[in-house]
N, CA, C and O of each residue as an XYZ file, in Angstrom:
340
protein
N     145.228     70.916     64.637
C     143.976     70.333     64.163
C     143.986     69.025     64.138
O     145.025     68.584     63.647
N     143.169     68.168     64.503
C     142.905     66.754     64.538
C     142.074     66.204     63.245
O     141.026     66.748     62.894
N     142.567     65.208     62.646
C     141.894     64.909     61.487
C     141.018     63.877     62.126
O     141.316     63.197     63.107
N     139.780     63.843     61.375
C     138.459     63.075     61.895
C     138.008     62.532     60.585
O     137.767     63.233     59.602
N     137.890     60.970     60.648
C     137.189     60.291     59.595
C     135.925     60.862     59.331
O     135.210     61.080     60.309
N     135.434     61.197     58.014
C     134.422     61.838     57.648
C     133.248     60.689     57.642
O     133.227     59.703     56.906
N     132.327     61.030     58.583
C     131.084     59.676     58.825
C     129.820     60.242     58.021
O     129.269     61.254     58.454
N     129.382     59.664     56.948
C     128.175     59.935     56.420
C     127.041     59.586     57.068
O     127.069     58.675     57.896
N     125.877     60.275     56.772
C     124.510     59.889     57.642
C     124.168     58.549     57.285
O     124.090     58.180     56.114
N     123.966     57.818     58.266
C     123.753     56.145     57.889
C     122.210     56.152     57.405
O     121.382     56.709     58.125
N     121.897     55.670     56.449
C     120.489     55.487     55.902
C     119.851     54.017     55.889
O     118.774     53.695     55.387
N     120.808     53.172     56.587
C     120.331     51.831     56.798
C     120.828     50.860     55.705
O     120.544     49.663     55.686
N     121.650     51.539     54.733
C     122.274     50.628     53.812
C     123.916     50.887     53.791
O     124.325     52.005     53.477
N     124.635     50.065     54.056
C     126.033     50.174     53.941
C     126.831     50.653     52.621
O     126.859     49.995     51.581
N     127.325     51.606     52.769
C     128.023     52.223     51.506
C     129.488     52.315     51.866
O     129.935     52.620     52.972
N     130.179     52.004     50.765
C     131.656     51.865     50.668
C     132.110     53.316     50.855
O     131.555     54.129     50.116
N     133.138     53.842     51.824
C     133.610     54.936     52.158
C     134.990     55.142     51.802
O     135.348     56.300     51.590
N     135.909     54.101     51.693
C     137.221     54.000     51.448
C     137.785     52.631     51.372
O     137.266     51.630     51.865
N     139.072     52.688     50.602
C     139.959     51.699     50.548
C     141.049     51.739     51.342
O     141.939     52.406     50.815
N     141.382     51.238     52.535
C     142.798     51.469     53.493
C     144.040     51.072     52.665
O     145.071     51.740     52.582
N     143.764     49.762     52.000
C     145.028     49.303     51.468
C     144.665     48.209     50.719
O     143.535     47.739     50.848
N     145.629     47.636     49.795
C     145.597     46.225     48.980
C     146.930     45.645     49.224
O     147.990     46.261     49.113
N     146.795     44.440     49.557
C     148.186     43.761     49.565
C     148.030     42.625     48.548
O     146.918     42.323     48.115
N     149.238     41.948     48.140
C     149.511     41.071     47.379
C     150.441     39.961     47.850
O     151.355     40.170     48.648
N     150.142     38.651     47.266
C     151.378     37.686     47.752
C     151.365     36.902     46.784
O     150.367     36.291     46.402
N     152.737     36.828     46.177
C     153.249     35.826     45.078
C     152.925     34.380     45.505
O     152.398     33.691     44.632
N     153.096     33.950     46.403
C     153.090     32.556     46.631
C     151.664     32.061     46.210
O     151.479     31.071     45.502
N     150.657     32.875     46.736
C     149.220     32.525     46.357
C     148.563     33.615     45.732
O     148.161     34.521     46.462
N     148.388     33.685     44.523
C     147.919     34.929     43.738
C     146.597     35.556     44.145
O     145.694     34.841     44.579
N     146.481     36.637     44.042
C     145.040     37.125     44.749
C     145.563     38.718     45.542
O     146.694     39.181     45.689
N     144.432     39.172     45.877
C     144.627     40.147     46.855
C     143.997     40.275     48.125
O     142.922     39.712     48.331
N     144.513     40.900     48.919
C     143.637     41.172     50.343
C     143.518     42.767     50.389
O     144.461     43.530     50.176
N     142.204     43.152     50.703
C     141.723     44.498     50.815
C     140.960     44.919     51.884
O     139.887     44.360     52.109
N     141.394     45.905     52.639
C     140.546     46.382     53.674
C     139.770     47.653     53.194
O     140.314     48.678     52.783
N     138.465     47.449     53.301
C     137.429     48.368     52.894
C     136.777     48.921     54.275
O     136.689     48.342     55.358
N     136.334     50.256     53.892
C     135.563     50.940     55.006
C     134.143     51.267     54.650
O     133.983     52.053     53.716
N     133.076     50.773     55.266
C     131.696     51.069     55.130
C     131.178     51.861     55.980
O     131.801     52.075     57.020
N     129.844     52.524     55.738
C     129.200     53.120     56.724
C     128.507     52.120     57.507
O     128.260     51.000     57.059
N     128.141     52.565     58.853
C     127.632     51.658     59.753
C     126.642     52.550     60.594
O     126.694     53.780     60.558
N     125.746     51.848     61.349
C     125.094     52.692     62.130
C     125.545     53.303     63.317
O     125.163     54.401     63.723
N     126.596     52.362     64.016
C     127.470     52.759     65.013
C     128.722     53.300     64.887
O     129.444     53.410     65.878
N     129.160     53.738     63.531
C     130.304     54.334     63.085
C     130.935     53.779     61.787
O     130.403     54.175     60.750
N     131.760     53.109     61.693
C     132.415     52.493     60.473
C     132.520     51.170     60.652
O     132.591     50.597     61.739
N     132.531     50.600     59.398
C     132.611     48.921     59.341
C     133.868     48.709     58.464
O     133.872     48.982     57.263
N     135.016     48.169     59.176
C     136.010     47.595     58.206
C     135.684     46.286     57.878
O     135.115     45.595     58.723
N     136.004     45.754     56.588
C     136.069     44.450     55.848
C     137.330     44.220     55.472
O     138.096     45.011     54.922
N     137.545     42.971     55.827
C     138.818     42.354     55.236
C     138.210     41.152     54.340
O     137.466     40.247     54.717
N     138.841     41.445     52.778
C     138.413     40.726     51.875
C     139.737     40.009     51.306
O     140.684     40.716     50.964
N     139.802     38.715     51.212
C     140.945     38.112     50.685
C     140.546     37.124     49.540
O     139.682     36.252     49.639
N     141.205     37.358     48.588
C     140.729     36.951     47.041
C     139.183     36.910     46.796
O     138.627     35.940     46.280
N     138.544     38.026     47.203
C     137.069     38.173     46.868
C     136.390     37.753     47.943
O     135.184     37.977     47.833
N     136.734     37.179     49.033
C     135.908     36.575     49.982
C     136.244     37.458     51.219
O     137.344     37.909     51.536
N     134.881     37.620     51.930
C     134.766     38.421     53.225
C     135.402     37.365     54.169
O     134.917     36.234     54.208
N     136.569     37.729     54.999
C     137.091     36.954     56.015
C     137.130     37.438     57.314
O     137.448     36.734     58.272
N     136.778     38.773     57.402
C     136.873     39.500     58.828
C     136.019     40.842     58.581
O     136.219     41.553     57.596
N     135.153     41.096     59.453
C     134.597     42.573     59.750
C     134.765     42.944     61.073
O     134.752     42.057     61.926
N     134.946     44.281     61.442
C     134.851     44.783     62.710
C     134.141     46.164     62.482
O     134.442     46.871     61.520
N     133.121     46.548     63.467
C     132.556     47.740     63.566
C     133.203     48.675     64.693
O     133.202     48.473     65.907
N     133.643     49.529     64.133
C     134.647     50.694     65.004
C     133.757     51.928     65.373
O     133.100     52.551     64.538
N     133.798     52.183     66.559
C     132.899     53.263     66.847
C     133.833     54.713     66.927
O     133.381     55.848     66.776
N     135.155     54.372     67.186
C     135.969     55.794     67.001
C     137.098     55.781     65.702
O     137.220     54.788     64.985
N     137.703     56.724     65.558
C     138.561     56.972     64.787
C     139.789     56.213     64.844
O     140.420     55.681     63.931
N     140.054     56.270     66.316
C     141.302     55.341     66.674
C     141.173     54.022     66.738
O     142.101     53.214     66.792
N     139.670     53.717     66.732
C     139.606     51.984     66.651
C     139.794     51.697     65.075
O     140.323     50.649     64.704
N     139.384     52.570     64.257
C     139.791     52.076     62.927
C     141.005     52.032     62.450
O     141.405     51.090     61.766
N     141.777     53.137     62.791
C     143.383     52.930     62.810
C     143.836     51.821     63.426
O     144.529     51.068     62.741
N     143.606     51.511     64.619
C     144.207     50.197     65.247
C     143.789     49.004     64.436
O     144.635     48.179     64.093
N     142.391     48.862     64.082
C     142.121     47.658     63.590
C     142.943     47.430     61.977
O     143.646     46.465     61.677
N     142.681     48.360     61.288
C     143.421     48.255     59.800
C     144.788     48.024     60.059
O     145.308     47.123     59.402
N     145.607     48.743     61.008
C     147.083     48.261     61.130
C     147.341     47.014     61.881
O     148.478     46.543     61.874
N     146.406     46.456     62.513
C     146.484     45.120     63.176
C     146.483     43.942     62.025
O     147.337     43.070     61.866
N     145.221     44.179     61.232
C     145.182     43.411     59.986
C     146.252     43.309     59.095
O     146.647     42.200     58.734
N     146.839     44.497     58.644
C     147.746     44.754     57.648
C     149.208     44.069     58.314
O     149.929     43.322     57.654
N     149.474     44.444     59.643
C     150.584     43.737     60.329
C     150.422     42.123     60.128
O     151.363     41.512     59.622
N     149.411     41.530     60.460
C     149.167     40.119     60.354
C     149.226     39.674     59.175
O     149.851     38.621     59.050
N     148.654     40.254     57.996
C     149.095     39.777     56.700
C     150.326     39.916     56.350
O     150.864     38.921     55.864
N     151.050     41.049     56.475
C     152.480     41.255     56.268
C     153.309     40.236     56.814
O     154.313     39.867     56.204
N     152.967     39.731     57.951
C     153.875     38.871     58.645
C     153.725     37.191     58.005
O     154.504     36.287     58.309
N     152.680     37.060     57.174
C     152.395     35.951     56.576
C     152.855     35.964     54.924
O     152.466     35.127     54.110
N     153.804     37.146     54.610
C     154.146     37.337     53.441
C     153.482     38.135     52.333
O     153.853     38.080     51.161
N     152.363     38.965     52.828
C     151.865     39.718     51.812
C     152.285     41.120     52.010
O     152.397     41.726     53.075
N     152.519     41.572     50.692
C     153.100     43.017     50.350
C     152.378     43.816     49.955
O     151.284     43.388     49.586
N     152.615     45.234     49.852
C     151.981     46.137     48.839
C     152.377     46.029     47.336
O     153.484     46.191     46.822
N     151.157     45.706     46.756
C     151.448     45.571     45.306
C     152.002     47.041     44.717
O     152.004     48.139     45.273
N     152.488     46.637     43.333
C     152.954     47.488     42.348
C     151.931     48.219     41.545
O     152.282     48.991     40.653
């Protein structure tokens, strides 16, 4: 059986569905968070750093969601961000 991300009926208002991960960095205190929201065309991923939206991507497929969040996380980890305790 293949896992499929649950997609709720979009009613015109983006609603948070999940938090994929939270990373922290000692050098510059704060958090980087990847959140997933409902969207007319699928799911919207939002990358917030220290409470500010820095990037978003609308993903039409589950594979795109997985790829985008993994790419963002790898990029942040390459800059010294790590999973918080």
